[in-house]
C-alpha positions in Angstrom: -14.4 3.0 14.5 -12.3 5.6 13.3 -8.6 4.8 13.5 -6.1 7.4 15.4 -3.7 8.7 12.5 -0.1 8.5 13.6 1.8 11.2 13.9 4.3 11.5 11.6 7.9 13.1 13.1 10.2 14.5 10.8 13.7 13.7 11.7 16.1 16.5 12.2 18.9 17.3 9.5 21.3 17.4 13.1 20.4 13.5 13.6 20.8 12.3 10.3 24.7 13.5 10.2 24.9 12.0 13.3 23.9 8.6 11.6 26.2 9.4 8.6 28.9 7.3 8.2 32.4 9.4 8.5 35.0 9.0 5.5 38.6 8.5 7.3 41.0 10.4 5.5 44.2 8.3 5.1 47.5 9.1 6.6 49.8 11.0 4.7 52.7 8.9 4.5 56.4 10.5 5.6 58.9 9.6 2.8 63.1 9.7 4.3 64.8 12.6 3.6 67.8 12.2 1.8 70.5 15.2 1.7 73.6 15.2 -0.2 77.2 17.0 0.7 79.9 17.8 -0.9 83.4 18.7 0.1 86.8 18.8 -1.6 85.7 17.0 -5.0 85.1 17.4 -8.9 80.7 17.2 -8.6 81.5 13.8 -10.7 80.1 11.5 -7.9 77.0 14.0 -7.7 76.5 14.0 -11.4 76.3 10.1 -11.4 73.6 10.4 -9.5 72.1 13.1 -12.1 72.7 10.8 -14.7 70.2 8.1 -13.2 67.8 10.1 -15.2 64.7 7.9 -15.5 66.0 5.7 -12.5 66.1 8.7 -10.9 63.0 9.8 -10.9 61.8 6.7 -9.2 64.2 7.2 -6.2 62.9 11.3 -5.7 59.1 9.6 -5.8 60.6 7.3 -2.3 62.2 9.9 -1.1 61.8 14.1 0.2 65.1 15.6 -1.3 66.0 17.7 1.4 69.6 19.4 0.6 71.3 18.7 -3.0 72.5 21.9 -3.9 73.8 20.1 -7.4 70.1 19.6 -8.1 67.7 22.2 -6.5 68.3 25.2 -4.4 65.7 24.1 -2.6 67.0 23.2 1.5 64.7 21.7 4.2 66.6 21.7 7.7 67.4 18.1 9.3 67.8 15.5 10.8 68.0 13.6 7.7 67.3 9.8 7.1 70.2 9.3 5.0 72.9 11.7 3.8 75.3 10.9 0.9 78.8 12.7 1.4 81.0 13.7 -1.8 84.7 15.0 -1.2 87.5 14.6 1.3 88.3 17.0 4.0 91.1 19.8 3.6 90.2 22.4 5.5 89.7 23.1 9.3 86.2 24.2 8.0 85.1 21.1 6.2 86.3 19.1 9.1 84.2 20.8 11.7 81.2 20.9 9.3 81.5 17.1 9.1 80.6 16.8 12.7 77.6 18.4 12.4 76.6 16.3 8.9 77.0 13.4 10.7 74.8 14.8 13.8 71.9 15.5 11.9 72.1 12.0 9.8 70.7 8.7 10.5 73.0 6.7 8.3 76.0 8.4 6.3 77.2 7.2 3.3 80.2 8.4 1.7 80.6 8.2 -2.3 83.6 8.3 -4.4 87.1 7.9 -4.1 87.3 11.7 -2.7 85.2 10.7 0.1 86.3 7.0 0.7 90.5 7.3 0.1 91.1 11.3 0.6 90.9 11.1 -3.9 93.5 12.8 -6.4 94.3 15.6 -4.3 95.9 13.2 -0.9 98.8 13.2 -3.7 99.9 16.4 -0.7 99.9 13.6 1.9 103.0 12.9 0.4 104.9 16.1 -0.3 105.1 19.7 1.0 101.5 21.3 0.4 103.1 24.2 1.6 105.7 24.0 -1.4 103.1 23.2 -3.9 100.5 26.9 -2.6 104.5 28.9 -3.5 104.4 27.4 -7.0 100.5 28.0 -8.0 99.3 30.7 -6.4 100.5 34.3 -6.5 99.2 35.0 -3.2 99.9 31.9 -0.7 99.0 34.3 1.9 95.5 34.0 1.1 95.5 30.3 0.8 93.8 27.9 3.8 94.3 24.3 3.9 95.2 21.2 5.7 98.6 19.4 5.4 96.6 16.4 4.4 93.5 15.7 2.3 91.8 12.5 4.4 88.6 10.5 3.8 85.4 11.4 5.4 86.0 8.0 7.9 89.1 9.8 9.5 86.8 12.4 11.0 83.2 10.9 11.8 82.0 7.3 11.7 80.6 6.0 8.5 77.7 3.4 7.9 78.8 2.6 4.2 81.4 3.6 1.8 80.7 3.4 -2.1 83.9 3.5 -4.0 84.7 4.5 -7.6 86.4 7.4 -9.4 83.6 7.9 -10.2 81.2 5.8 -8.6 78.8 3.3 -10.8 75.3 5.0 -11.1 73.8 1.5 -10.9 75.6 0.6 -7.6 74.7 4.0 -6.7 70.4 3.0 -6.9 71.3 0.1 -5.6 73.5 1.3 -1.7 70.1 3.9 -1.9 67.4 1.2 -2.3 69.3 -1.4 0.0 69.6 1.9 2.5 65.7 2.6 2.2 64.5 -0.9 2.8 66.7 -2.4 5.8 68.8 -4.2 3.8 73.0 -4.8 3.4 73.5 -3.4 -0.5 74.7 -5.8 -2.6 78.3 -4.5 -3.5 80.6 -7.1 -4.9 84.0 -6.7 -2.6 86.2 -9.0 -5.2 88.6 -8.3 -7.6 88.4 -6.7 -11.1 90.0 -9.7 -12.4 86.5 -11.6 -11.6 85.2 -9.3 -14.0 87.1 -10.2 -16.5 86.6 -13.7 -15.9 82.9 -13.1 -16.4 83.1 -10.6 -19.0 85.6 -12.9 -20.9 88.0 -10.6 -21.2 91.7 -11.6 -21.8 94.3 -10.9 -19.3 96.1 -7.9 -20.5 99.1 -8.3 -18.4 99.5 -11.9 -19.1 99.0 -11.7 -23.1 101.0 -8.5 -23.9 102.5 -7.5 -20.6 100.7 -4.3 -19.8 101.0 -3.4 -16.2 97.6 -4.0 -14.5 96.0 -2.8 -11.4 93.1 -5.5 -11.9 94.0 -8.0 -9.5 94.3 -6.1 -6.4 91.4 -3.4 -7.5 88.1 -3.6 -6.4 85.4 -4.6 -9.0 82.5 -2.1 -10.5 83.4 0.1 -12.9 81.8 -2.7 -15.4 85.3 -3.8 -16.6 86.1 -0.4 -18.9 89.2 -0.4 -19.0 90.7 -3.9 -19.2 87.7 -4.5 -22.6 89.8 -2.1 -24.1 93.0 -3.8 -23.9 94.3 -0.9 -21.4 95.5 -2.5 -17.4 93.4 -1.2 -14.5 94.1 2.2 -12.5 92.6 1.0 -9.3 89.8 3.6 -9.7 87.8 1.7 -7.3 90.5 1.1 -4.6 92.2 -1.8 -3.3 90.0 -4.9 -3.1 90.1 -7.1 0.3 93.1 -8.4 1.2 95.2 -7.2 -1.8 98.6 -8.9 -2.4 100.0 -5.3 -3.4 104.0 -6.3 -3.0 103.7 -9.9 -5.2 101.6 -7.6 -7.7 104.4 -5.3 -7.3 107.3 -7.5 -8.1 105.5 -8.7 -11.0 106.1 -5.5 -12.4 109.5 -5.2 -12.0 109.8 -8.4 -14.5 107.7 -6.0 -16.5 110.5 -3.7 -16.8 109.0 -1.0 -14.5 111.3 0.9 -12.9 110.8 2.1 -9.0 109.4 5.2 -9.3 106.6 4.1 -12.1 105.4 1.6 -9.9 105.4 4.3 -7.4 104.0 6.6 -9.2 101.3 3.7 -10.6 99.9 2.9 -7.2 99.6 7.0 -6.1 96.2 8.3 -8.2 92.7 8.2 -7.4 92.8 6.5 -4.3 96.7 6.6 -3.0 96.2 6.8 0.5 93.3 4.0 0.4 95.8 1.5 2.9 96.3 -1.0 0.0 98.1 1.2 -1.8 99.8 3.7 0.5 101.8 1.3 1.8 103.6 -0.3 -1.7 103.9 3.2 -3.3 106.1 4.4 0.2 108.0 1.3 -0.2 109.1 2.3 -3.3 109.3 5.6 -3.1 112.9 6.8 -4.3 113.1 9.4 -1.2 113.4 6.6 1.5 
């Protein structure tokens, strides 16, 4: 008895496609956005970021560089995950601009002596700025400036301050890395004297009688001046709980007069609390 042939049913292409395994495309990872802002400054701290070179490539690989006119003309609107701010506030326009930047920034970090202490331009805080304007500019009426040069923290809340004039690029990379990874930056808060001891540098003030701000200055420069037989000039601002008056008395024993002591404390961080109170105490005008 002949057997019945089985009917072959061809599966449609649609049926084949329905059983095909769909490949799930990985979601694009959103990079955190970084903005770098300039106020009254020399641009030196921004250049410290650019001078990171190879390290900067790693940083850029992990972030979206949204605003940094020193490096690129490309601009991306906020809000921003992290903002680095260089420079002090010296005009009404900048006083308003920093408020807008703060509103657009989840984390705001000030970098350099200008942003953290008012900078070298903060010397005008001790004088009548109109006298300087008349002496320098042929048309003083065109100059619009505030009477003071103040740090960013006097206008908005700051999440972290990175000291230095200029800042240390290694510390800058540490701050960016720590911020992006949600940890506290490992930045030293001890005095420059500790760096001298760690590097085996002979104390220039004890051995040679050279005036030095190291005992009251925050470490961070990498032991630059003392290692070349020069005293510290306080580029990284006052350390925690500086005993400035005791140091000033030691300067007197070394032969410095009041004006010299006052001026020694009035440089890159003249308006910083630990330095300002000493210079004002030795101000000959008072």
